[in-house]
N, C-alpha and C positions, 0 to 999 in steps of 0.2 A: 252381150252386155253393150248397150249403147250408152255413150257418156257425153255430156255437154257441159261446158263451163263458160260463163259469160260475166264480165265485169263491166259496169256502166255507171256513168255519173248521174246522180240525182240527190236531192236533199242537201246539197252542198258537200257531199262525200262521194264515196264509191261503194256501190252495192255489188257484192260478189256472190254469184249463184252457181252452185255445183250440183248437178242432177244426173242420175243414171237409172236405167231400167232394162230388164232383159225381155220384156214383153211389150216393148213400145219402139216405134220406129224413130229414126233420126228426125224425120219430118214432124212427127208428133212432139218430140222434145223441143224442136225449134219453135213450133207453134205456141207451145206452153211457155216458153221463155219469152216470146214477144208479148203474150198477154200479161206476163208479170212486169215487163218494162213499161207497157201502157199503163198498167195499174199504178206503178210507182210514180210515173209522171203525173197521173191524176191526183195522187195523194199530195204531191207537191203543190199542185194548183189549188187544192182545197185547204191545206194546212199551213203553207209557208207564211211566215210573218214578214217575208221579204217581197211578196207579191201583193201589190195593191188590191187586185181583184179577187184574192182568196177569200174563202168564207171566214177563216180565222182573222184575217186582217180586218174584214168588215165587222166581225164581232168586237174586236179590240177598239174600233173606231166608233162603235155605236150605230153603224149603219143598218145592222140586222140584229135580231135577237136570236137566241138558240132555237126557238120554235120555228124560225123562218129558214133554218139550215136543212141541208139534206140529211137523210138517215145516218150516213157514215159519220158525219160531224156530231150529230146528237149522240150516236153510240160512244164516240171517243170522249165527249163531254161527261157522259155518265160514268165511264170507266175511270176518268179522272177523279170524279167524286168518290168512287169506291177506294181508289188508291189514297186519296187524301185522308179518308176515314181510317184505313187500315195502317196508315203511317203516323197517326196522331198529328196530321197537318204538316209534317215534315216534307211531304210532296204536295205542293199547293200551286198549280198552274195559274191561279188567279192572283197570287201575291208576287207578281213580277212587274217590272217597268212596262207600261204599255197596255196591261191587261192580259186576258187569258192567252196562255201560250202552252200548248200541249206537247212541245218538242220533247220533253223528257219521258213521253210514253208512246208517242205515235209511231216511232221507227220499230219498236218492238211489236206493236199491234199490227203494222203493215207487214213485217217480216212473217209473222204467223199466217197472215192471209196468203201471202205469196207462196209459202210452203204448201198450204192446203190446195191452192190452185194448181200447183205442179203435181201433186199427188193425183188430183182429179184428171190431169192431162196424161196420166199414165206413168209418170216417174215413180220409182220405188225407193230411191235413196236420194234425199234432198238436204242440202245445206244452203240456207240463205243468210248471208252475213251483211248486215247493215251497219257497218262501222262500229262493231263491238256488240250489237244486238243480233243474236243468231236464233233462228228457228231451224230445228233439225227434225228429220223424219226418216225412219227406216234403217238407221245406221248406214255405213258405207260398205261397198262391195270391194273387198280386197282382192285384186287381180292376182296377187302372188300365190294365194292358196285357194281362191274361190270361196272364201268364207265372208259372211256379213258380220261386221264388227261395229262396236259403238264408235261414234265420231269422237275424236280426241281434240279437245278444245283447250289450247294453252292460254294462260293469263300472263302477260309480260309485265315486267318491272316498269312502272312509270318513269323511273329515273334512269333506266338502262333497257332500251327496247330490244337489245340482243339477248336478254336474259328471261327465260320462262320460269316464273315462280310457282305455278300450279297448273295441273292438267285435270280436266274433268272429262269423264266418259259418258256420253249421252246417246241413247238410241233414238228416243223420241222426246221432244220437249223444247225448252228455250233456255238461253243463257244470255245474260246482259252484264256489261261491265262499265262502270263509270270511273273516270280517274283523270288525273292531270296529265293527259297525253298530248294530243294535237292542240287543244285549246287552252291549256294551262288551267288554273283555278277560275272556273267560269260558272259554277253552280251558285245560285243565290240562296242564302238561308231565309226561309220565309218568316221565321220568328224575328229576325233582326234587320233584314234587308241588306245584309252585308255578305261577303263572300263566305260560302260554307267551309268550315274548318273541321268537321267531325271525323273525316277520313281522308286518306290519300288515294285510296282505291277501294271500290266495292264491287263484288261479283255475286250475282244472284242466279241460281238455277232452279227452274220449276217448270210447271206445266204451261203457263201462259206467258207469251212474250211481253204483252202490254204491262203485266204486273212485275215481271222481272225488270223491265226497263225502269219503271217508276220507283220500284223499291231500291234499285241500285242508286238512283238519284237521291232518294230519301236517306239512305244510310250515309251517303256522303255528307249530308247535312247533320244527322243525329249521332253518327259514330256508334260507339258501344251502347248508348242509350237506346238505340234501335233494336237491340237484341230481343227486347221483351215483346215486339210485335209478332215474333215468329212462334209465340205460344198461341196465337189466335187460330181457331179451327180453319179459317179460310186459307191460312198459310201452311197447313200441314203438308209436309213433304218438300217444302222449299228449303234450299241449301243457301248458306251465306258464307262468303269469305272475304275478309276485309284486312286492308293494311291501315293501321291507325296513323293519323297524321303526326302525332306528337311523339310518341314512343318509337315509332317506325317498327312496330311489332305487328304480328298478324293474329287474327282470331277468326273463328268459324263456328257455324251451327250446322 
């Protein structure tokens, strides 16, 4: 079993990639990892609101329209529209200062693409962690007993990072957590334009990283009012775990 782990800075955070495979060479894993790094830096160049030449910055400043943008940017725009609809506008990348900002969705989207790239490169067990937005494939290989087991992903207390509050076991899929961690209260409520106060922490588990990422942001806005979204057929199978901001209690679906 060949194993490779890499941590690299991009998107203003650290992306942590852990991959392994028994039928793949170290050189193949290295090549796959380099492709992922190149892709992530390309995502930053396209989507960063801090890079003047990015497509998103040019959209925000009116220098281009969405029809002028490359396919990846148009895809993310459409996914943002879907997430906006599914969350009753609690996720709204257009209702922020400066215009369209897909930051609440694009890391989960990119993590899924990275994971699929690594599977194509020959890895069998993949974890891509983009600052709380994780894409997982194939479980992990436990060297102690030679068994493949689900990835165990812990959610830590936003008020005490040494305390793990919940653990999710995932073989294949995505998990995203939004909370008042590194950046404090930073999510804007699109309904009011003020800081979101619906939840202190929101974790979503499901098939698609982009949707987990967006819904985690949306639940931070809506709190318990967002529970009704998960009756929609498009969200069948998605799990929700939330710490309420006011009562400091947890609820889940």
